[in-house]
Every structure is written in structure tokens, then in C-alpha cells.
C-alpha positions in Angstrom: 230.4 160.7 101.5 231.0 161.5 105.2 231.5 158.5 107.4 228.7 157.8 109.8 227.3 160.1 112.4 225.0 158.5 115.1 222.0 160.1 115.4 222.3 162.2 112.3 219.7 162.8 109.5 220.8 162.1 105.7 218.8 163.0 102.4 217.9 160.5 99.9 222.1 160.5 98.9 223.6 160.3 101.9 225.0 163.0 104.2 227.0 165.2 101.5 230.2 166.9 102.0 230.4 170.4 102.2 233.3 172.2 100.3 236.3 172.8 102.6 237.7 176.2 102.6 240.0 176.8 99.5 243.3 178.2 101.4 242.9 174.8 103.5 246.7 174.5 102.5 248.3 171.3 100.7 247.3 167.8 101.8 249.7 165.4 103.8 249.7 162.0 103.7 249.1 159.6 106.6 252.6 159.0 108.1 252.7 155.4 109.3 249.6 152.9 108.0 249.6 151.8 105.2 245.5 152.2 105.4 244.4 155.6 105.2 240.6 154.9 105.3 238.6 156.8 108.5 235.0 156.1 110.3 233.0 158.6 112.8 230.9 157.6 115.3 229.3 160.9 117.2 227.2 160.3 120.2 225.3 162.8 122.5 224.6 166.4 121.9 224.9 168.8 118.8 227.9 170.4 120.3 229.7 167.0 120.3 228.6 166.8 116.5 230.4 170.2 115.7 233.5 168.6 117.4 233.3 165.7 115.2 233.3 167.8 112.2 236.0 169.4 113.2 238.3 166.6 113.8 236.8 164.7 110.4 237.9 168.4 108.7 241.5 168.1 109.8 241.9 164.6 109.1 240.7 165.0 105.3 243.0 168.0 105.5 245.7 165.6 106.4 245.4 163.3 103.5 242.6 160.8 105.4 239.9 159.5 103.6 236.0 158.5 104.4 235.3 155.0 105.2 231.5 154.4 103.8 231.0 151.7 106.5 233.2 150.5 109.8 234.2 147.0 108.8 236.1 149.4 105.6 238.2 151.6 108.3 241.4 151.8 109.0 241.2 154.3 111.9 237.7 154.6 114.2 236.8 157.6 116.0 233.9 157.7 118.8 233.2 160.9 120.5 231.4 159.6 123.5 228.8 161.6 125.6 228.8 161.3 129.4 226.0 163.5 130.5 223.8 160.8 131.9 224.4 157.4 132.9 222.3 155.8 129.9 224.2 158.0 127.9 227.6 156.5 129.6 225.8 153.2 128.6 225.1 153.9 125.3 229.2 154.9 125.0 230.3 151.5 126.5 227.9 149.6 124.3 229.2 151.5 121.1 233.1 150.4 122.0 232.1 147.3 122.9 230.2 146.7 119.3 233.1 148.7 117.3 235.6 146.4 118.6 233.6 143.4 118.3 232.8 144.3 114.4 236.0 146.6 113.0 239.0 144.8 111.0 241.3 143.2 113.4 244.3 146.0 112.0 241.7 149.0 112.8 242.9 151.6 115.3 240.0 152.6 117.7 240.5 156.3 119.4 237.7 157.2 122.0 237.1 161.1 122.5 234.8 163.1 123.9 233.3 163.9 127.6 233.2 160.1 128.9 237.0 160.0 128.3 237.3 163.3 129.9 235.8 161.4 133.3 235.6 158.1 133.0 238.6 157.3 131.2 239.8 154.8 133.6 236.6 152.8 133.1 237.2 152.8 129.9 241.0 151.8 130.0 240.0 149.1 132.1 237.2 148.0 130.5 238.4 147.5 126.9 241.9 147.2 126.5 241.6 147.4 122.9 241.0 151.0 122.6 244.5 152.1 121.1 243.9 155.9 122.3 242.1 158.3 124.1 241.3 162.0 123.8 239.9 164.5 126.0 237.3 166.5 125.1 238.6 170.1 125.0 241.4 168.3 123.2 239.8 168.1 119.5 242.8 169.5 117.8 244.7 166.7 118.5 243.1 164.4 116.4 246.2 163.9 114.1 248.4 163.1 116.6 245.9 160.3 117.9 245.6 158.7 114.6 249.2 159.2 113.7 250.5 157.9 116.5 252.5 154.2 116.9 251.8 153.5 120.1 248.5 153.5 122.6 248.3 156.7 124.5 246.1 159.5 125.4 245.5 163.3 125.4 243.2 164.4 128.2 244.3 168.2 129.5 242.3 170.0 131.9 240.8 171.5 128.8 237.0 170.4 129.3 235.7 172.1 126.2 236.7 173.2 122.6 235.7 176.3 120.7 237.0 175.9 117.1 238.9 179.5 116.6 241.0 180.7 113.3 241.5 178.6 110.5 240.7 175.3 111.7 238.8 173.1 109.0 235.5 171.7 109.3 233.8 169.2 107.5 230.0 169.7 107.7 228.1 166.0 108.2 224.7 167.0 108.3 222.8 167.4 105.1 223.9 170.7 103.1 220.9 172.9 103.8 221.4 173.2 107.6 224.4 173.3 110.3 224.8 173.8 113.6 227.0 176.8 114.9 228.5 176.6 118.3 228.6 179.9 120.2 230.0 178.9 123.7 230.6 175.9 125.6 230.4 175.2 129.4 228.2 176.5 131.8 227.7 179.1 134.5 224.6 177.8 136.3 224.4 174.8 139.0 221.4 173.0 138.5 220.9 170.4 141.2 220.4 167.1 138.8 223.3 168.4 136.3 226.7 167.3 135.9 227.7 169.7 133.0 229.8 172.2 134.4 232.0 169.5 136.0 232.1 167.4 132.4 232.5 170.5 129.6 234.1 173.2 132.7 233.1 177.1 133.3 231.3 179.1 130.6 233.8 180.0 127.2 231.9 182.3 124.7 233.5 182.0 121.0 234.0 185.8 120.0 231.9 187.5 117.9 234.7 188.3 114.9 235.3 184.4 115.2 231.3 183.3 115.1 230.4 185.8 112.2 233.0 184.7 110.3 231.8 181.0 110.8 228.3 182.3 110.3 229.1 183.9 107.1 231.2 180.6 105.4 228.3 178.4 106.1 226.3 181.1 104.3 228.2 180.8 101.5 228.3 177.1 101.2 224.9 177.1 100.9 223.6 176.5 104.5 220.1 177.8 104.7 219.3 176.9 108.0 222.2 177.9 110.8 221.4 176.5 114.1 223.0 178.6 117.5 224.0 175.7 120.1 225.5 176.5 123.4 224.7 174.9 126.9 222.8 178.0 127.0 222.4 180.8 124.7 221.1 183.3 127.8 224.6 183.2 128.9 226.6 184.0 125.7 229.1 186.6 126.9 228.0 187.1 130.6 231.4 185.5 131.8 233.0 188.8 130.2 230.9 191.2 131.9 227.8 191.1 129.5 224.2 191.9 131.5 220.8 190.0 130.4 220.9 189.1 126.8 223.0 192.3 125.6 225.4 190.2 124.1 223.3 187.2 122.2 220.8 190.5 121.0 224.1 192.3 119.4 225.2 189.1 118.0 221.7 188.3 116.2 221.3 191.2 115.1 224.9 191.3 113.3 223.7 188.3 111.9 220.7 189.7 110.5 222.4 192.7 109.2 223.6 190.2 106.7 221.4 190.8 103.2 220.8 187.1 102.8 217.8 184.7 103.0 218.2 182.2 105.7 216.5 180.3 108.6 218.0 181.2 112.3 217.6 178.5 114.8 218.0 179.4 119.1 219.1 176.8 120.9 218.5 176.7 124.2 217.0 179.7 126.3 215.9 179.3 130.0 212.5 180.9 130.9 213.9 183.6 132.7 216.0 184.9 130.1 213.4 185.4 127.3 213.2 189.1 127.4 211.0 191.4 125.7 213.5 192.6 123.4 214.5 189.2 122.2 210.4 188.5 121.6 210.3 191.8 119.5 213.8 191.0 117.7 212.2 187.8 116.8 208.9 189.4 115.4 210.7 191.9 113.7 212.7 189.5 111.3 211.3 186.2 109.7 214.3 184.8 109.4 214.5 184.0 113.0 212.3 180.6 113.3 209.8 181.5 115.7 211.1 178.4 117.8 212.5 178.4 121.4 213.9 175.1 122.9 213.1 176.5 126.7 213.7 173.9 129.3 211.5 173.7 132.1 212.3 170.7 134.3 209.5 171.3 136.3 206.3 173.5 137.1 206.2 173.0 141.1 207.5 175.6 143.1 209.2 173.4 145.3 210.4 171.2 142.9 212.3 174.2 141.2 213.7 175.2 144.3 215.1 172.0 144.8 216.2 171.6 141.3 217.9 174.9 141.7 216.4 176.7 138.9 216.1 180.4 139.2 212.2 180.7 138.3 209.0 180.0 139.3 205.4 178.3 138.1 204.1 182.0 138.3 207.4 183.0 135.6 206.8 179.9 133.3 203.6 180.4 133.3 203.8 184.3 132.1 206.4 183.7 129.9 204.3 181.3 127.9 201.6 183.0 128.1 203.4 186.4 126.9 205.2 184.2 123.8 201.7 183.2 122.6 200.3 186.6 122.6 203.2 188.4 121.1 204.3 185.3 118.4 201.0 183.2 117.6 202.6 180.8 115.3 205.9 180.2 118.1 206.7 176.4 118.7 207.7 175.7 122.2 210.4 172.8 123.1 210.6 172.0 126.6 212.5 169.2 128.9 210.5 167.6 131.6 211.7 165.7 134.6 209.7 163.2 136.7 211.0 161.1 140.0 213.3 163.9 140.9 214.2 163.3 144.5 211.2 164.5 147.1 208.6 164.7 143.9 205.2 163.4 145.8 202.5 162.4 143.9 200.2 165.7 144.2 203.5 167.6 142.5 203.7 164.9 139.9 200.1 165.6 139.3 200.9 169.4 139.3 203.1 168.8 136.5 200.7 166.2 134.4 198.2 169.5 134.6 200.5 172.1 134.0 200.7 170.1 130.0 197.4 170.3 129.5 196.5 173.8 130.9 199.6 175.3 128.8 199.8 173.2 125.9 203.8 172.7 124.3 204.6 171.8 121.1 207.4 169.4 121.5 208.3 168.1 125.3 211.5 166.0 126.3 210.6 163.7 129.4 213.3 162.5 131.4 213.4 160.0 134.3 215.8 161.5 137.1 219.0 160.4 136.8 221.2 159.9 139.9 224.6 161.2 138.8 227.9 161.3 141.0 228.9 164.6 141.8 225.5 166.3 141.3 224.3 168.0 144.2 221.0 165.9 144.0 222.9 162.7 144.1 222.8 163.0 148.3 219.3 164.3 148.6 216.8 162.8 150.7 213.9 161.0 149.5 214.9 159.3 146.4 212.1 158.3 144.3 212.4 154.7 143.3 212.9 153.6 139.6 209.4 151.9 139.6 207.8 155.2 140.5 210.0 157.2 137.9 208.5 154.7 135.1 204.8 154.9 135.9 205.5 158.2 136.0 207.0 158.9 132.5 204.5 156.5 130.9 201.7 158.5 132.1 203.3 161.6 131.4 204.0 160.5 127.9 200.5 159.3 126.9 199.4 163.1 128.5 201.7 164.7 126.0 200.8 162.5 123.3 197.1 163.3 123.6 198.5 167.2 123.7 200.0 166.9 120.6 197.1 165.0 119.0 195.2 168.2 119.3 197.8 170.3 118.3 198.3 168.5 115.0 194.6 168.3 114.3 194.9 172.3 114.6 197.3 172.5 111.6 194.8 170.6 109.4 194.1 172.9 106.4 196.9 175.3 106.7 199.3 176.5 104.0 203.2 176.9 105.4 206.6 177.1 104.6 208.5 173.6 104.4 212.4 172.9 103.9 211.9 169.7 101.9 214.8 167.7 102.8 214.9 164.3 101.0 213.1 161.2 100.3 211.6 158.7 103.2 214.2 156.4 104.8 211.8 154.0 104.3 210.0 154.5 101.0 210.5 157.2 98.0 207.0 157.2 97.8 207.4 159.8 100.2 209.3 162.8 101.1 210.1 164.4 104.3 210.6 168.1 105.3 210.6 170.7 108.0 208.6 173.6 108.8 210.0 176.2 111.1 208.8 175.5 114.5 210.4 171.8 113.6 214.2 171.2 114.8 216.1 168.9 113.0 216.5 164.7 115.0 214.3 166.3 117.9 211.1 167.3 116.7 208.6 165.8 114.4 208.4 166.1 110.5 206.6 166.9 107.5 205.5 163.8 105.5 204.9 164.7 102.0 202.9 162.3 100.0 202.6 164.9 96.9 206.0 166.1 96.0 205.8 166.2 92.2 206.5 170.0 92.4 209.7 169.5 94.2 212.6 170.5 92.0 215.5 170.1 94.5 215.6 168.9 98.2 217.0 171.6 100.8 214.5 174.2 99.4 211.5 176.2 101.1 208.2 174.9 99.1 204.9 175.7 100.8 203.1 172.8 102.0 199.1 172.5 102.6 198.5 170.0 105.6 196.4 167.1 105.1 196.5 164.9 107.8 199.1 164.0 110.6 200.4 160.6 112.0 201.9 160.3 115.7 204.2 163.0 115.8 204.4 164.2 112.4 202.2 165.6 109.6 201.1 165.3 106.3 200.8 167.4 103.5 201.7 168.2 99.4 203.2 170.6 98.0 201.5 173.6 96.3 
């Protein structure tokens, strides 16, 4: 059984352990502490989760064991997020909660993005933290755990990419896993501090990616989700043009003669080329799913945000995707209350999501982040107006989703059945190809008598819908 990793779903048996590599070598017992049980809490994005899985693998290889609960842990590792003020507050709240509930002898290691950017604040607020580990110093986790004194490793490395034979132990259910192909960012969006937190773009080598890809398939993973801050920039720091490096990687993955789902997170509107669309159409193993951050639709707002696209370009690519891949699911993120946003510009955004309905929309209130270009912009929007616009857009999007889900009733679609509903074993839950784990809706299965095992694909007839979820029965 794996440690608790926040915001992660598991099947009815808990998050399963995926076997480690056979050539990981002999285990070495902990050096200095009577107990050896560890518990992980991973906050933020899937890239953080992958880093947590690598740290977990390193510690398990060294002879440490998993503590099923926080109270049983001898060592607690919190992987923080520092992207937005709300993320940093969640990280601080989590540290405070752990310090209040851990056993007195437990050692607390705090790592991740917030350590990289706000280590002084963490140390000043929480003297009970035993060790700090920077977001690029993942492989220092064993030293952090085994250190007999308080300390820190916070190097200039702001992000981490697994290489070679570094162990990783999956924490997701056994049928899906994330595969990180790049870190950092080469874009300079006005509202974002990711380049400051994570550093410049660094792409993982194709040979290493394929080694990890095949390892995951050999372990029985059926859905592999490619992640980076921006998949479309993969390889561009080494001179790759357009999507050449990403397309080459995808074609190599598709040359592996095995069944799997391949999901792409995230691609910007200006990066979705005709060649990518053709590749998606050519092989059903690429899920007809794109997470395409738009942020706004008004051209002045897009320009102020330093986005490299326009309203006309966004509408054109959505229209093309709907035409070329009729069953495509498009997820996006939108920001309300960006500096200078007028009522008219906001209403343009409201009208857009009604005229060009999208399958999943994450709506965010602009967060004024120190260090971002938008921090010092004139005409900052008040929190009250942000809140009002947020709820208005959410209400409109909920109506859009209701219409979309209604059209799904009566269809028969392939669904990955994942396990029992967390609240009742009278229901099962699953996802179709247009639903990503943890961020999108699910398929609630009220008749799963024909399901023989979880983590497998079954044909489901959609009979109803509820909020953001579909309801169906296994045929």
C-alpha cells in the first residue's frame, strides 16, 4: 500500500503498488532511526506527483516502508506547490496540519516549488520543519531523511527530470500513469511565474522517454498521460522547429505494437498543427482529447496577457478540431479579473463559451503574483468583481455542460472501468477517452454486473447524467 498522496484517486483496494525494476539492487536499511515508515503528501500538478513517485522509489529501494496513515509515520514528506497564492496557502495549511497531528518523534521533510521560492517563509513560520529540499533536488531525498540534524538542500536546479535507472514507484491506480517529458517553460505569459519557479525549458531525451514508456507498458499500465508545462515546446530548446520533436516522439510511441491510451496535456492553440490532427486521426490509441489553455478570448486581453494567439485563431482551431475529429474533447482554462478587464470584455468571454462550447473548463480568478509582469499592471480588478465574474462564468459553463452531456445519452462508448465509487459499492466509476483523471468528470456505472476486473475497457451505454458526470451501464 502506498502513502497518502493528496488529490489522487485510487480504486476500491487503495492505490496499488507497481513492481519496481528488477535490477534496482540490494536494499539498504535506514542508518540512524529506529522507525523506517514514510508517508507522502503531494500537492499541486501531476509533474509534482511524478517527482513524489521518484522520491518514494528512492526511499523504498533504501529499505524504508510505507506508513498507511500520517500518525504511524516516522518520516513525513510534503511536496509543495508554489504556483499561486492559493497554492502556497494550501501548502502552509498542510504543513501546519501535519505538525499538529504527527507523532512527536516523526521527522518532517518539506520539498517542492514553495521551498524553491519561499524557503525563508517556511522556516520562519514553521521551526518544526526538519529538512527543506529544493524542487530540483529530488535525488537528495535519502540524504534529507537520513540526516541527523536539521538542514536543507536547495540548489540552483529548479526542476527535475528523471534519467537513467533512478527508481520510481507509481502511486496512481495500476492502469494509468503520468510520463513527464519536459520541465520549465520558455513562454513569458504576463500572469505566470512558472519560468521563475521551474526555470527554463528542459526536455527529456527521447531514448529515456521511450525507456520509461516501455517500462510502464510492461508493468500493465493501459493509459499513459504525457505531461509538461507545454508539450508543444518539447525539444525546442535544442533547435527543434514547430512540433517536429513531439511528433517524432509520438510516432515512435505509436510504433510499439501494444494496446494503450495515450493522452496529451497541454498544448496551446497556436501549436495544434494539421500534422498533429492527422496523427490523432490515424491512430485511435491517441485519445481524442486536448487540454488547450486559452485564458481569454478578447484580443486586447490576450495581448495584455502576452499570449501568442488571437480570438480568430482560437475560434479557427476549435472549428477545425470539431470538423476533423468529431468526438474530440477539449479542455481549457480561463482567467477572469485580469488587470484592465472591462465588463464588455468579460461579456465577450461569456458569449464565447456559449457560441463555441468546450467540454471541460477550469475557471480561475486572476492571482496577482509578485514577480509576474501583471503584478504592476494598471487597472487591477477588485476581488469583489473577480468573485462576481467567476460565479457568473461558472453558472454559464454549467448550462453548457448540461446540454453537452444530454447529447451523450443513448451512446455506446468505450470506458475504462476503474473501481467502486468511493461512497458506495452499489456504483462503479470509470472514464471515457475524453475524460482525464482527477480534473474531468467521470462515468458513473449503476449496472456493472459484466465487469470482471478493474482497470479494463468495457462498452458502456450512457443512460443519464448528473452534474458533470455521465451515468451508464456496462453492456
